NUKESE-724226 format. One line per 10 residues: number of its first residue (from 0); their letters; for each residue y, z, x of N, C-alpha, C. Coordinates in steps of 0.001 Angstrom, whole numbers, plus 500000, padded with zeros to 6 digits. Example, Ala and Ser with C-alpha at 12.3 -4.5 7.8 and 13.67 -1.06 7.14 Angstrom:
REM NUKESE-724226
0) as) 494310:507800:513190:495500:507800:512300:496700:507800:513200  497750:507080:512850:498940:507140:513670:500030:507870:512900 .
REM end
This chain:
REM NUKESE-724226
0) mkqeilsevl) 975036:572158:274565:974555:572294:275925:974962:571009:276685  975536:571224:277877:975935:570040:278680:974747:569240:279130  974902:567893:279059:973812:567007:279448:973500:567129:280901  974498:567373:281756:974215:567478:283190:973451:568760:283525  973658:569814:282742:972907:571024:282997:971442:570839:282539  971276:570136:281386:969911:569850:280929:969132:568994:281931  969800:568020:282531:969207:567134:283477:968836:567913:284707  969732:568814:285149:969456:569644:286328:968221:570507:286093  968124:571093:284892:967023:572022:284594:965712:571273:284485  965786:570092:283837:964495:569249:283704:963964:568950:285044 .
10) aafdfgtdpi) 964804:568664:286023:964352:568320:287367:963788:569484:288084  964102:570689:287676:963647:571927:288337:962203:572227:288000  961684:571659:286919:960266:571942:286538:959437:570663:286625  958176:570826:286935:957228:569678:286969:956464:569666:285684  956887:568799:284756:956247:568714:283458:955093:567674:283482  954958:567020:284599:953822:566093:284705:953906:564864:283831  955107:564395:283409:955225:563305:282553:956328:562389:283082  956442:561183:282504:957573:560305:282841:958848:560911:282202  960021:560198:282330:961269:560768:281818:961053:561339:280427  961640:562554:280243:961498:563296:279012:962860:563676:278417 .
20) ypqsfgcghv) 962904:563958:277178:964163:564400:276642:963949:565633:275772  964965:566496:275807:964877:567740:275069:965540:567639:273674  964960:568385:272722:965511:568491:271378:965641:570000:271043  966648:570328:270336:966793:571737:269913:965617:572104:269082  965152:573299:269184:963849:573657:268595:963869:575087:268064  963283:575300:266896:963068:576630:266380:964324:577206:265656  964163:578499:265268:965216:579139:264464:965746:580404:265197  965499:580479:266448:965958:581717:267204:967405:581852:267300  967914:583101:267289:969372:583374:267365:969828:583835:268745  968950:584096:269669:969311:584722:270919:969298:583712:272057 .
30) ndtfliqprr) 968156:583139:272349:968025:582146:273430:968208:580738:272911  968595:579825:273780:968650:578398:273457:967309:577742:273789  966689:577113:272767:965311:576650:272904:965278:575145:272718  964512:574430:273553:964397:573001:273451:962912:572574:273466  962619:571503:272774:961269:570941:272777:961249:569759:273775  960215:569712:274553:960055:568636:275582:958828:567771:275195  959022:566441:275133:957919:565529:274920:958153:564236:275668  957073:563515:275941:957234:562286:276697:958106:561253:275983  958964:560600:276683:959897:559615:276155:959146:558305:275798  958120:557965:276592:957535:556625:276482:956690:556460:275270 .
40) dsnlrpcfvl) 956226:557511:274610:955382:557383:273422:955778:558441:272405  956591:558055:271422:957099:559045:270452:955974:559581:269563  954756:558971:269619:953669:559503:268823:952909:560639:269455  953201:560861:270717:952502:562025:271396:953128:563291:270871  952223:564303:270753:952679:565638:270362:953491:566313:271423  954471:567151:271056:955241:567850:272078:954341:568669:272977  954739:568783:274271:953885:569494:275158:954450:570729:275872  955817:570853:275814:956442:571974:276505:957575:572525:275736  957906:573784:275932:959107:574394:275364:959923:574860:276572  961233:574543:276532:962168:574907:277559:963183:575872:276928 .
50) qrlspeafkn) 963491:576956:277661:964352:577972:277092:965391:578518:278050  966603:578663:277605:967692:579259:278337:967830:580704:277838  967635:581678:278749:967797:583069:278350:969230:583406:278082  969469:584175:277077:970844:584583:276708:971359:585536:277814  972473:585168:278486:973030:586032:279519:973663:587307:278866  974081:587201:277578:974664:588317:276865:973631:589369:276544  972438:588930:276091:971384:589836:275615:970602:590394:276777  970348:589591:277840:969461:590002:278888:970177:589890:280232  970538:591039:280792:971333:591064:282011:970482:590979:283300  969196:591207:283179:968299:591197:284343:967131:590228:284049 .
60) peglmqnvig) 967294:588938:284266:966209:587998:283964:965023:588156:284842  965245:588676:286090:964155:588867:287017:963194:589924:286441  963688:591056:286052:962840:592124:285464:962177:591680:284173  962937:590972:283325:962405:590455:282098:961233:589535:282368  961419:588554:283233:960336:587612:283471:959153:588209:284223  959354:589253:285041:958178:589960:285584:957363:590554:284472  957988:591097:283447:957288:591636:282279:956536:590519:281570  957268:589452:281232:956708:588435:280389:955534:587702:281061  955696:587359:282321:954633:586632:282997:953449:587529:283243  953744:588811:283665:952617:589720:283877:951812:589970:282612 .
70) iseylckqik) 952445:590144:281502:951804:590379:280210:951066:589112:279767  951694:587897:279849:951081:586742:279326:949854:586341:280214  949932:586489:281516:948776:586216:282377:947657:587183:282086  947961:588465:281875:946914:589421:281542:946231:589113:280179  947050:588681:279231:946440:588334:277975:945589:587075:278021  946041:586072:278831:945209:584855:278988:943884:585268:279595  943833:586130:280577:942604:586550:281209:941714:587345:280205  942276:588176:279409:941537:588903:278382:940923:587958:277394  941659:587004:276952:941136:586045:275957:939975:585225:276484  940074:584776:277724:939019:584036:278406:937754:584852:278562 .
80) enenghrqea) 937913:586126:278834:936747:587004:279067:936126:587485:277827  936820:587421:276682:936329:587965:275424:936373:586987:274276  936010:585772:274611:935973:584682:273508:934979:585099:272457  935467:585088:271208:934606:585532:270057:934440:584498:268991  934722:583255:269315:934568:582237:268326:935808:581920:267458  936743:582867:267441:937972:582686:266658:939036:582198:267588  939924:581336:266981:941024:580805:267803:941984:581923:268213  942237:582018:269451:943118:583036:269973:943810:582484:271204  945132:582598:271272:945877:582066:272388:946928:583017:272906  947456:582728:274051:948559:583466:274612:949544:582527:275224 .
90) mefirprsge) 950774:582961:275363:951821:582125:275944:951542:581851:277417  951652:580563:277802:951357:580195:279203:952616:579652:279821  953187:580413:280745:954452:580023:281337:954275:579078:282522  955203:578165:282714:955238:577193:283780:956317:577576:284722  955959:577862:285934:956963:578215:286959:957750:577003:287413  959015:577107:287802:959757:576024:288345:959151:575584:289707  959561:574422:290133:959009:573818:291379:959175:574849:292555  960203:575667:292517:960472:576603:293654:959428:577697:293687  958676:577852:292609:957663:578951:292564:958201:580264:292068  959507:580322:291825:960099:581590:291318:959675:581853:289867 .
100) lyyrdsegca) 960058:582997:289363:959695:583397:287994:960497:582589:286993  961677:582090:287324:962528:581321:286437:963468:580480:287279  964199:579553:286643:965137:578750:287361:966581:579179:286959  967453:579371:287970:968842:579723:287685:969655:578457:287914  970354:577989:286841:971150:576699:286980:972469:576960:287720  973231:575833:287855:974457:575893:288654:975547:576702:287972  975343:577090:286710:976287:577950:286047:975796:579375:286009  974641:579659:286620:974164:581020:286766:973256:581461:285648  972855:580526:284747:971977:580933:283620:970528:580731:283968  969679:581610:283412:968290:581606:283705:967515:580755:282687 .
110) wrayryidrv) 966502:579945:283188:965737:579052:282336:964247:579305:282614  963438:579113:281623:961966:579207:281762:961326:578080:280897  960049:577855:281178:959332:576856:280414:957906:577357:280153  957310:576931:279053:955937:577283:278770:955309:576219:277936  953994:576196:277922:953220:575173:277215:953397:575309:275723  953559:574212:275054:953650:574194:273574:952278:574492:273000  952242:575349:272021:950932:575648:271329:950847:574807:270082  949862:573973:270060:949754:572937:269000:949007:573520:267790  949169:572822:266668:948459:573142:265415:948761:574564:264835  949999:574974:264960:950381:576218:264486:951663:576143:263611 .
120) ccyqsantpe) 951915:577201:262826:953105:577341:262020:953772:578598:262302  955102:578663:262138:955891:579873:262315:956698:580072:261004  956569:581225:260431:957240:581542:259090:958344:582585:259283  959371:582376:258441:960544:583278:258503:960408:584504:257579  959441:584433:256638:959221:585542:255722:957732:585430:255241  957243:586587:254835:955819:586650:254374:955749:586198:252912  955135:585061:252712:955035:584539:251296:953972:585232:250524  952986:585796:251178:951882:586458:250490:951541:587747:251261  950903:588698:250548:950413:589893:251261:949446:589580:252364  948615:588524:252125:947630:588158:253106:948270:587661:254429 .
130) mfaasgrafg) 949412:586980:254313:950157:586506:255517:950649:587727:256270  951205:588666:255603:951733:589875:256243:950575:590666:256885  949447:590735:256228:948322:591419:256809:947839:590745:258052  947853:589363:258069:947467:588625:259222:948372:588913:260411  949680:589064:260110:950622:589418:261228:950301:590781:261776  949934:591728:260847:949572:593080:261312:948383:593045:262218  947414:592272:261857:946203:592145:262743:946557:591592:264101  947510:590653:264089:947939:590000:265368:948590:591050:266244  949511:591855:265757:950214:592835:266540:949237:593962:266920  948382:594318:266032:947375:595362:266387:946490:594927:267476 .
140) nfqrmleayp) 946062:593639:267442:945213:593074:268514:945969:592970:269819  947264:592635:269760:948133:592588:270910:948083:593937:271639  948312:594990:270838:948257:596351:271497:946894:596728:271989  945857:596326:271277:944529:596641:271687:944179:595945:273037  944524:594731:273119:944245:593943:274391:945035:594508:275578  946208:595152:275307:947031:595645:276431:946882:597143:276619  945855:597712:276014:945679:599159:276087:945588:599686:277565  944924:598881:278403:944727:599301:279784:945838:598823:280734  946795:598038:280177:947873:597537:281027:948791:598718:281429  949214:598877:282713:950014:599975:283132:951445:599855:282585 .
150) aqtlfetipr) 951635:600488:281444:952975:600411:280771:954127:600853:281605  953871:601822:282495:954949:602403:283319:955512:601377:284323  954772:600314:284550:955220:599275:285541:956187:598279:284894  956392:598323:283589:957223:597413:282944:958715:597724:283044  959521:596749:283205:960987:596845:283264:961540:597082:281839  962510:597977:281689:963075:598245:280376:964217:597252:280115  963913:596167:279375:964916:595062:279250:966057:595498:278415  965826:596326:277355:966925:596849:276530:966737:598379:276550  967424:599063:277418:967248:600510:277462:967366:601282:276163  966473:602171:275883:966467:603072:274725:966508:602281:273425 .
160) fhdtedrlnk) 965815:601161:273397:965871:600244:272269:965408:600902:270984  964261:601615:270994:963756:602278:269770:963867:603789:269927  964759:604286:270719:964976:605725:270925:965703:606237:269721  965034:606899:268788:965668:607322:267526:966676:608424:267724  966480:609269:268742:967476:610270:269018:968784:609640:269524  968663:608656:270349:969864:607937:270868:970505:607172:269765  969724:606581:268885:970312:605860:267724:971116:606802:266818  970570:608021:266569:971295:608945:265716:972571:609393:266389  972551:609707:267725:973762:610092:268417:974820:608965:268399  974378:607720:268438:975362:606561:268374:975964:606497:266939 .
170) lkaavredkl) 975111:606803:265911:975610:606800:264595:976712:607878:264392  976386:609087:264897:977396:610146:264797:978658:609779:265488  978592:609180:266669:979820:608773:267400:980619:607709:266617  979856:606796:266012:980541:605764:265210:981223:606337:263967  980616:607330:263332:981219:608002:262221:982487:608752:262633  982420:609427:263734:983624:610165:264237:984751:609249:264564  984433:608183:265248:985521:607258:265654:986057:606384:264506  985128:605984:263597:985512:605263:262395:986554:604203:262742  986262:603371:263720:987236:602423:264232:987819:601426:263211  986984:601076:262217:987463:600109:261198:987819:600772:259877 .
180) graaqcqqei) 987761:602108:259840:988164:602832:258637:987282:602577:257451  985986:602460:257721:985047:602158:256611:984050:603306:256321  984150:604381:257061:983159:605483:256882:983258:606093:255469  984446:606125:254896:984635:606684:253537:983835:605905:252512  983565:604640:252741:982897:603765:251784:981404:603901:251828  980869:604590:252810:979384:604710:252939:978961:606166:253220  979595:607118:252567:979288:608524:252825:977860:608846:252349  977382:608211:251274:976044:608490:250790:974961:608036:251793  975173:606909:252427:974241:606403:253443:974300:607259:254736  975504:607640:255095:975648:608479:256264:974932:609852:256042 .
190) afalarekdc) 975108:610443:254903:974510:611743:254519:972966:611588:254531  972481:610473:254035:971000:610197:253978:970437:610276:255424  971145:609609:256393:970683:609618:257784:970778:610970:258417  971910:611601:258257:972122:612945:258886:971191:613944:258324  970786:613875:257069:969850:614841:256506:968439:614733:257107  968183:613673:257819:966885:613442:258447:966931:613501:259974  967856:614304:260500:968096:614416:261896:966822:614885:262600  966136:615871:262047:964927:616415:262671:963861:615360:262823  963772:614440:261844:962761:613396:261885:962940:612507:263066  964180:612381:263567:964463:611474:264703:963870:611933:265993 .
200) svamqamrde) 963439:613198:266076:962903:613722:267330:961379:613836:267281  960699:613590:266168:959321:613830:266050:958518:612970:267021  958698:611659:266995:957914:610771:267915:958373:610946:269350  959699:611136:269572:960198:611263:270949:959661:612559:271593  959596:613633:270835:959054:614888:271369:957583:614811:271607  956867:614088:270716:955435:613900:270888:955119:613140:272164  956018:612194:272501:955858:611467:273765:956124:612383:274964  957203:613174:274857:957483:614120:275940:956345:615141:276145  955751:615545:275023:954630:616477:275109:953311:615851:275455  953322:614510:275652:952133:613703:275937:951083:613779:274841 .
210) vlplrvthnd) 951562:614015:273668:950674:613975:272436:950455:612476:272038  951572:611707:272162:951488:610300:271943:951567:609620:273339  950601:608699:273679:950630:608057:274994:951649:606931:275043  952185:606748:276307:953012:605626:276600:952166:604365:276582  952617:603374:275859:951844:602123:275647:952762:600896:275905  952113:599746:276096:952868:598472:276109:953201:598146:274650  954444:598028:274336:954865:597717:272991:955684:596437:272914  955571:595729:271851:956268:594447:271706:957749:594703:271330  957969:595654:270451:959328:596109:270013:960130:595200:269164  959528:594042:268798:960262:593114:267856:959193:592487:267001 .
220) tklnnvlfdd) 958473:593309:266233:957322:592830:265493:957643:592258:264187  958396:591185:264203:958755:590402:262993:957708:589344:262779  957536:588952:261506:956528:587928:261188:956801:586681:261945  958073:586275:262202:958363:585009:262815:958139:585091:264391  957591:586220:264857:957092:586304:266251:955609:586213:266338  955013:585603:265301:953565:585342:265270:953360:583883:264922  952455:583212:265646:952097:581818:265298:950819:581853:264501  950775:581070:263408:949621:581016:262550:948956:579672:262601  947617:579651:262614:946830:578400:262629:947221:577639:261339  947607:576353:261482:948083:575592:260334:946993:575275:259321 .
230) ksgeavcvid) 945711:575498:259644:944644:575208:258692:944076:576542:258105  943697:577443:258997:943033:578685:258527:944063:579691:257985  945301:579642:258463:946306:580599:258059:946185:581930:258844  945255:582003:259793:945077:583241:260505:946045:583230:261750  946465:584357:262125:947377:584524:263269:946623:584250:264553  947235:583463:265448:946527:583101:266703:947255:583534:267953  948605:583833:267823:949327:584137:269025:950582:584907:268728  950891:585996:269478:952126:586680:269422:953103:586129:270447  954318:585829:270010:955282:585172:270922:956497:586084:271110  957505:585591:271754:958760:586271:272026:958509:587686:272705 .
240) ldtvmpglsi) 958131:587568:273981:957791:588760:274717:959013:589419:275431  960193:588965:275143:961364:589431:275873:961643:590933:275744  961194:591512:274633:961415:592932:274436:960181:593765:274689  959139:593157:275332:957981:593942:275648:958342:594958:276739  958109:596243:276402:958514:597357:277275:957541:598534:277132  957680:599563:277905:956915:600751:277674:957435:601454:276448  956551:601934:275618:957007:602608:274378:955860:603237:273629  956026:603455:272328:955002:604112:271535:954537:603096:270507  953227:603170:270160:952629:602245:269161:953344:602287:267847  953877:603449:267500:954505:603612:266211:955784:602797:266134 .
250) ydfgdsirfg) 956427:602492:267286:957564:601603:267303:957223:600272:266645  956126:599689:267059:955760:598383:266584:955346:598414:265106  954659:599474:264736:954294:599600:263289:955567:599725:262417  956496:600576:262875:957669:600810:262077:958564:599565:261977  958687:598863:263102:959547:597679:263093:958915:596557:262237  957596:596457:262228:956984:595391:261372:957159:595757:259902  957088:597008:259531:957301:597399:258164:958736:597202:257744  959666:597550:258646:961085:597290:258383:961363:595867:258022  960727:594953:258771:960926:593519:258511:960203:593080:257231  958923:593487:257128:958102:592971:256034:958532:593512:254668 .
260) anhcaedek) 959117:594714:254600:959511:595336:253354:960925:594849:252939  961635:594183:253837:962991:593780:253562:963010:592514:252675  963777:592553:251602:963880:591422:250680:964964:590451:251068  965721:590814:252056:966890:590010:252471:966682:589403:253833  967418:588381:254190:967387:587830:255542:967919:588797:256526  967586:588675:257802:968021:589571:258856:969572:589559:258976  970200:588440:258681:971682:588406:258823:972386:588447:257426  971675:588984:256469:972284:589194:255121:973580:590019:255150  974593:589507:254526:975892:590239:254585:975977:591308:253563 .
REM end
């Protein structure tokens, strides 16, 4: 990241501190993330996270940030109104000095900032069944708290992201085109998927028939999108709201099981 771009972006936000410096932060693969802390006292805990949205993954930062800020502000309000003695937090975004939803730098990239949540841990895999259960409670609570949120008002950041009918059609097209000549090597896997074609329409048809209601869904329910209290081990906050969209509750359940049951890393070759 160019130093002049970072300096430009830092000046666009009011972090309420003396000169500050950014450090690369986290294990994310999509957005560029930096940790912000006061320069004058290295013993102070970090206080902000600065993030550059991936222009390749997210073509409409305006719509995305409307979703993210609307959802996070709604969750903050819910938590304040329903305090139950357990630690519970939500992401709190900091608008740029201009008052816009995000800052667009001189190269056209979108940036956002939010308050750092202290005394938490983020894990890349579930070390115990209890940890995975805690993540399930976190995502279940996320959906419960957003039950009354008008899902139809949300912008679709990645169109047809969990549309299983669309996914199957794309698989069929990929098999027909066989651009890299590898289809012959995975006929068993292709046959497995095609034999379950009817299954791909069950949830989608239930939504069309209004048997399953449209809900606010996270759509990326991986364990590493949950922050855990570093002492109690209980989940306290769901993060990475970039894929929050209108969808079905079963999307989030299925995606969490896909991640939790996988013995390999997400980028396993």
